[in-house]
C-alpha positions in Angstrom: -1.7 -41.3 -7.9 -2.4 -45.0 -8.2 0.0 -47.6 -7.1 0.3 -51.1 -8.7 1.2 -54.0 -6.2 2.2 -57.4 -7.4 2.8 -60.7 -5.7 6.2 -61.3 -4.0 7.9 -64.5 -3.0 9.3 -63.3 0.3 10.1 -60.2 2.4 13.5 -60.0 4.0 15.6 -57.3 5.6 15.7 -54.6 8.2 13.5 -51.4 8.4 13.2 -48.4 10.6 9.7 -47.1 10.1 8.8 -43.4 10.7 8.4 -41.8 14.1 5.3 -42.2 16.2 2.5 -39.9 15.0 0.6 -39.6 18.3 3.8 -38.7 20.2 4.9 -36.2 17.5 1.6 -34.4 17.8 1.8 -34.2 21.6 5.5 -33.1 21.5 4.5 -30.0 19.6 1.5 -29.2 21.7 3.1 -29.7 25.1 6.3 -28.1 24.0 4.3 -25.0 23.0 2.7 -25.0 26.5 6.0 -25.5 28.4 7.8 -22.6 29.9 11.0 -22.5 27.8 12.7 -24.3 24.9 12.0 -27.9 24.1 13.9 -30.1 21.6 12.3 -33.0 19.7 14.4 -35.5 17.7 13.1 -38.0 15.2 9.9 -35.9 14.7 7.4 -37.4 12.2 7.5 -35.0 9.2 4.2 -36.2 7.8 1.1 -34.2 6.9 -0.8 -34.7 10.2 1.9 -33.6 12.7 2.8 -30.8 10.3 -0.8 -29.6 10.7 -0.2 -29.4 14.4 3.1 -27.6 14.0 1.5 -25.0 11.7 -1.5 -24.6 14.0 0.8 -23.6 17.0 2.9 -21.4 14.8 -0.3 -19.5 14.0 -0.9 -19.2 17.8 2.4 -17.3 18.3 4.7 -20.2 19.0 8.2 -20.1 17.4 9.0 -23.6 16.0 12.2 -24.2 14.1 12.9 -27.4 12.1 16.4 -28.0 10.7 15.5 -31.5 9.5 17.3 -33.1 12.5 15.7 -31.4 15.4 12.5 -29.5 16.0 13.0 -26.7 18.5 9.9 -25.3 20.2 10.0 -22.0 22.2 7.1 -22.6 24.6 5.3 -19.7 26.2 3.7 -21.5 29.1 0.1 -22.6 29.8 -1.3 -19.1 29.3 1.1 -17.8 26.6 -0.7 -18.5 23.3 -2.0 -15.6 21.3 -5.0 -15.2 19.0 -4.5 -16.5 15.5 -4.9 -14.0 12.6 -6.9 -16.4 10.6 -8.8 -19.7 10.7 -6.7 -22.6 11.9 -6.5 -25.4 9.3 -6.1 -28.8 10.9 -5.9 -30.6 7.5 -6.9 -34.2 7.8 -5.9 -34.6 11.4 -8.5 -35.4 14.0 -5.8 -35.4 16.7 -4.9 -31.8 15.9 -8.5 -30.6 16.0 -9.6 -32.5 19.0 -6.6 -31.8 21.2 -6.1 -28.2 20.2 -9.8 -27.5 21.0 -9.1 -28.4 24.6 -6.1 -26.1 24.6 -8.0 -23.2 23.1 -11.2 -23.5 25.2 -9.6 -21.8 28.2 -7.6 -19.2 26.4 -9.1 -15.7 26.4 -9.5 -15.1 22.7 -11.5 -16.3 19.7 -10.5 -19.2 17.5 -11.9 -21.1 14.5 -10.8 -24.6 13.6 -11.5 -26.3 10.3 -10.0 -29.1 8.1 -10.4 -30.9 4.9 -13.7 -32.5 3.8 -12.9 -35.8 5.6 -12.2 -34.1 8.9 -15.3 -31.9 8.6 -17.4 -35.0 8.4 -15.9 -36.6 11.6 -17.7 -36.3 14.9 -16.6 -33.5 17.2 -19.5 -33.7 19.6 -17.5 -36.1 21.7 -15.1 -33.3 22.7 -17.6 -30.5 22.7 -19.7 -32.2 25.3 -17.1 -32.4 28.1 -15.7 -29.0 27.2 -19.1 -27.4 27.5 -19.5 -29.1 30.9 -16.3 -27.2 31.8 -17.9 -23.9 30.8 -16.4 -23.7 27.3 -18.2 -21.6 24.6 -18.1 -23.6 21.4 -20.2 -23.4 18.3 -20.1 -26.1 15.6 -21.8 -27.0 12.4 -24.6 -29.6 12.3 -26.2 -28.9 15.6 -22.9 -28.9 17.5 -21.4 -32.1 15.9 -19.0 -31.1 13.1 -16.2 -28.7 12.2 -15.7 -25.9 11.6 -15.5 -25.1 15.3 -15.8 -21.6 16.7 -14.3 -21.3 20.2 -14.5 -18.2 22.5 -12.0 -18.9 25.3 -13.3 -18.4 28.8 -12.2 -19.4 32.3 -13.1 -23.1 32.7 -14.0 -25.1 35.8 -12.8 -28.6 36.8 -15.1 -31.5 36.2 -15.3 -35.3 36.6 -16.0 -36.8 33.2 -16.7 -40.4 32.3 -16.1 -41.2 28.6 -18.8 -43.1 26.8 -16.1 -45.0 24.9 -12.3 -45.3 25.5 -10.7 -42.5 23.5 -7.2 -41.1 23.9 -8.2 -38.0 21.9 -11.1 -37.1 24.1 -9.2 -37.9 27.3 -6.3 -35.8 26.1 -8.6 -32.9 25.1 -10.0 -32.7 28.6 -6.6 -33.0 30.3 -5.2 -30.2 28.2 -8.1 -28.0 28.9 -7.6 -28.5 32.6 -3.9 -27.4 32.6 -4.8 -23.7 33.5 -7.7 -24.5 35.8 -7.3 -24.0 39.6 -8.8 -27.3 40.7 -8.8 -31.0 40.0 -10.3 -32.5 36.8 -10.9 -36.2 36.6 -11.3 -38.4 33.5 -12.6 -42.0 33.7 -12.6 -44.4 30.8 -14.5 -47.6 30.2 -11.4 -49.2 28.7 -7.7 -48.6 28.2 -6.6 -46.1 25.6 -3.1 -44.9 24.7 -1.5 -42.9 27.5 1.2 -40.8 25.8 -0.4 -37.5 27.0 -0.3 -38.7 30.7 3.3 -39.9 30.4 4.5 -36.6 28.9 2.6 -34.4 31.3 4.0 -36.3 34.3 7.6 -36.0 32.9 7.0 -32.2 32.5 6.0 -31.7 36.2 2.3 -31.5 35.8 0.2 -32.4 38.9 -1.3 -35.5 37.4 -2.2 -38.8 39.0 -2.8 -41.8 36.7 -4.6 -45.0 37.7 -6.3 -47.9 35.9 -8.5 -46.3 33.2 -8.5 -42.9 35.0 -6.5 -39.8 35.3 -6.7 -36.7 37.6 -5.0 -33.4 36.9 -4.8 -30.3 39.1 -4.1 -27.3 37.0 -2.2 -24.1 37.5 1.3 -25.6 37.5 3.7 -24.5 34.7 5.1 -27.3 32.5 8.9 -27.8 32.3 10.5 -27.9 28.8 12.0 -31.2 27.6 14.3 -33.0 25.2 13.0 -36.2 23.6 13.5 -38.7 20.9 10.3 -40.0 19.3 10.3 -43.8 18.8 9.2 -45.4 15.6 5.4 -45.8 15.3 4.0 -49.2 16.2 0.9 -48.5 14.0 3.2 -48.0 11.0 5.3 -51.1 11.9 2.1 -53.1 12.1 1.8 -53.2 8.3 5.2 -54.8 7.9 4.6 -57.2 10.9 1.4 -58.3 9.1 3.2 -58.6 5.7 5.9 -60.8 7.3 3.1 -63.1 8.7 1.3 -63.6 5.4 4.0 -63.7 2.8 5.7 -67.1 2.9 9.4 -67.4 3.7 9.5 -63.9 5.2 11.6 -62.5 8.0 11.8 -58.8 8.9 13.6 -56.9 11.6 12.0 -53.6 12.6 14.3 -51.3 14.6 13.4 -49.0 17.5 9.6 -49.4 17.6 7.6 -48.0 20.4 6.0 -50.8 22.4 3.9 -48.9 24.9 1.4 -51.4 26.2 -1.5 -49.1 25.4 -0.6 -49.4 21.7 0.4 -53.0 21.2 -2.9 -54.9 21.4 -2.2 -56.3 18.0 0.8 -58.3 19.4 -1.6 -60.1 21.8 -4.1 -60.8 19.0 -1.5 -62.3 16.6 -0.1 -64.4 19.4 -3.6 -65.9 19.7 -3.5 -66.4 16.0 -0.5 -68.7 16.4 2.2 -66.2 15.1 5.5 -65.6 16.9 6.7 -62.1 17.0 9.8 -61.5 19.2 10.8 -58.3 21.0 14.5 -57.8 21.3 16.7 -55.1 22.9 13.9 -53.7 25.0 14.8 -50.3 26.5 13.2 -47.0 27.4 13.6 -43.9 25.2 12.3 -40.6 26.5 9.9 -42.3 28.9 8.5 -44.7 26.3 9.3 -48.4 26.0 11.0 -49.3 22.8 12.2 -52.6 21.2 13.4 -54.2 18.0 10.7 -56.5 16.5 11.5 -59.7 14.7 8.7 -61.2 12.7 8.5 -64.2 10.4 5.8 -66.1 8.5 4.2 -69.0 10.6 3.0 -72.3 9.1 -0.6 -71.5 9.9 -2.7 -68.6 11.2 -5.7 -69.5 13.4 -9.0 -67.6 13.5 -9.8 -65.6 16.6 -12.6 -63.6 18.1 -11.8 -59.9 18.8 -13.9 -57.9 21.1 -14.2 -54.3 22.3 -11.4 -54.6 24.8 -9.0 -55.8 22.0 -10.1 -53.1 19.6 -9.4 -50.2 22.0 -5.7 -51.4 22.2 -5.5 -52.0 18.4 -7.8 -49.3 17.0 -5.4 -48.2 14.2 -4.5 -51.8 13.3 -8.0 -52.9 12.4 -7.5 -52.7 8.6 -4.4 -54.8 8.6 -5.9 -57.3 11.1 -8.6 -57.8 8.5 -5.9 -58.8 6.0 -4.4 -61.3 8.5 -7.9 -62.6 9.2 -8.3 -63.4 5.4 -5.3 -65.7 5.7 -6.4 -67.5 8.9 -7.8 -71.0 8.7 -11.4 -70.2 9.5 -13.6 -67.3 10.3 -12.3 -64.4 12.4 -14.9 -62.2 14.1 -14.3 -58.6 15.1 -17.0 -56.8 17.2 -17.2 -53.8 19.4 -15.5 -51.6 16.7 -18.3 -49.1 15.9 -15.8 -46.3 16.4 -14.2 -47.3 13.1 -17.2 -46.1 11.2 -16.1 -42.5 11.9 -12.3 -42.6 11.3 -10.7 -41.0 8.2 -13.1 -43.3 6.4 -15.7 -45.8 7.4 -13.0 -48.4 7.9 -15.4 -51.3 8.4 -17.2 -50.6 5.1 -13.9 -49.8 3.3 -12.3 -53.1 4.4 -15.4 -55.1 3.6 -15.6 -53.6 0.1 -12.0 -54.2 -0.7 -11.8 -57.7 0.6 -14.9 -58.7 -1.3 -13.2 -57.4 -4.5 -10.2 -59.6 -3.7 -12.4 -62.7 -3.3 -12.9 -62.9 0.5 -16.2 -63.9 2.0 -17.3 -61.1 4.4 -20.2 -60.5 6.8 -20.5 -56.9 7.9 -22.0 -55.7 11.1 -22.7 -52.2 12.5 -19.9 -52.7 15.0 -17.5 -55.0 13.2 -16.9 -57.7 10.6 -16.6 -61.4 10.1 -13.8 -62.5 7.7 -13.7 -66.0 6.3 -10.3 -67.5 5.5 -8.1 -69.0 4.3 -8.8 -67.0 1.1 -6.9 -67.1 -2.1 -6.7 -63.4 -2.9 -7.0 -62.1 -6.4 -5.8 -58.7 -7.6 -8.3 -55.9 -7.7 -8.8 -52.2 -7.9 -9.0 -50.9 -4.4 -10.7 -47.7 -3.4 -8.8 -46.2 -0.4 -11.3 -43.4 0.4 -8.2 -41.3 0.8 -7.5 -43.2 4.1 -3.8 -43.9 4.7 -4.4 -47.1 6.7 -6.8 -48.6 4.1 -4.2 -47.9 1.4 -1.4 -49.6 3.4 -3.5 -52.6 4.4 -4.5 -53.4 0.9 -0.9 -52.9 -0.3 0.0 -55.7 2.1 -2.8 -57.8 0.6 -1.5 -57.1 -2.9 1.8 -58.9 -1.9 0.0 -62.2 -1.8 -2.7 -61.7 -4.4 -2.7 -63.3 -7.9 -2.4 -60.7 -10.6 -2.1 -56.9 -10.1 -3.7 -54.9 -7.2 -4.3 -51.2 -7.9 -4.3 -48.9 -4.9 -6.2 -45.8 -5.9 -5.0 -42.4 -4.5 -2.1 -44.2 -2.9 -0.4 -40.8 -2.0 -2.7 -40.7 1.1 -0.1 -42.8 2.9 1.9 -39.6 3.3 -0.5 -38.6 6.1 1.4 -41.0 8.5 4.1 -42.9 6.5 6.0 -41.0 3.9 8.3 -43.5 2.1 6.0 -46.5 2.8 6.3 -47.9 -0.8 10.0 -47.4 -0.9 10.3 -49.5 2.3 8.1 -52.2 0.8 10.3 -52.3 -2.3 13.5 -52.5 -0.2 12.5 -55.8 1.5 10.7 -57.5 -1.4 12.3 -60.5 -3.0 
């Protein structure tokens, strides 16, 4: 399904964007590993978290969803059972990478697969530490790609230093260590999102968290929980950016998660000269939450964005490129090679789409230089079935002359069902 976006004069109103995708994944996984019944409110009913839900159902976990609450009857850290068939992770890298850690130490055989996009994404980054822990894993492409075949064995604790900051790899190792008698340590070269550590600590795990490191001693059962998932900052980011580039705009986003390991974009746009205000700051289920007020500034300034910025704004790269196209000068983003192996090659996808819309682009192996301030023209945009590419260029279409066609726009349902309805609601 294609979607036509046209220029709008202003964006005004209040929105509540969908629940946090990362936290929704982890709520299902850790609820399944808890000893007893957990309740999750405001769960993200999008394709990726539903892949996680279905995966754990296939592993013997009863999960009920009445549309208001998700109830998970956990069986403890050693309570999963062998699936009757191959586990389909859909398009979700989080599902595959984290569940591989869970399954590596369970005494049965599992096979993980996914769609064509997921089968092309690198899995060697989780296989390497798991094999150091003693895991028996086979993978396609000389141990690099799904499908993954895992024969669960008793694992051993390790100390693992990640080559690049990655919440998925860190979480995979921590989940694998839950049933190990001994202390596993994970060290990162930079900060990545810390939802797994927060949840494990609240559930009674023997975990110690420091600056860019975490240590977990396994063998302790996890306590069940009740939680309300905050709205996803990465989903809110598209409307924050839209408010900054569409003149005369002002938007209020309610109840957004503002975990510091997720909000690097706020620091970047502050350097660009934009003002975004956090109001009613509070804590919900162990996560910081706020209402976000954003309005169009008179001018956006170009900035240089490095690897440290990227690790805290990894999902926001596509929409940051849209902001960069409207800054008064050239914005440089480097240290972002990881974006070559997301749902799409996001560096190449953004470069291609922005060129079609009339932006001067220089592409690097690890980043991009975007020249502004560009007068965007409507174009046909290839999304490569990547939800964040689709949403980023939908924002660009709001300020482009003529029509912008977003190809395969239904891919936004991976993380943000109702995205286009929200956009229509605040357009003037």
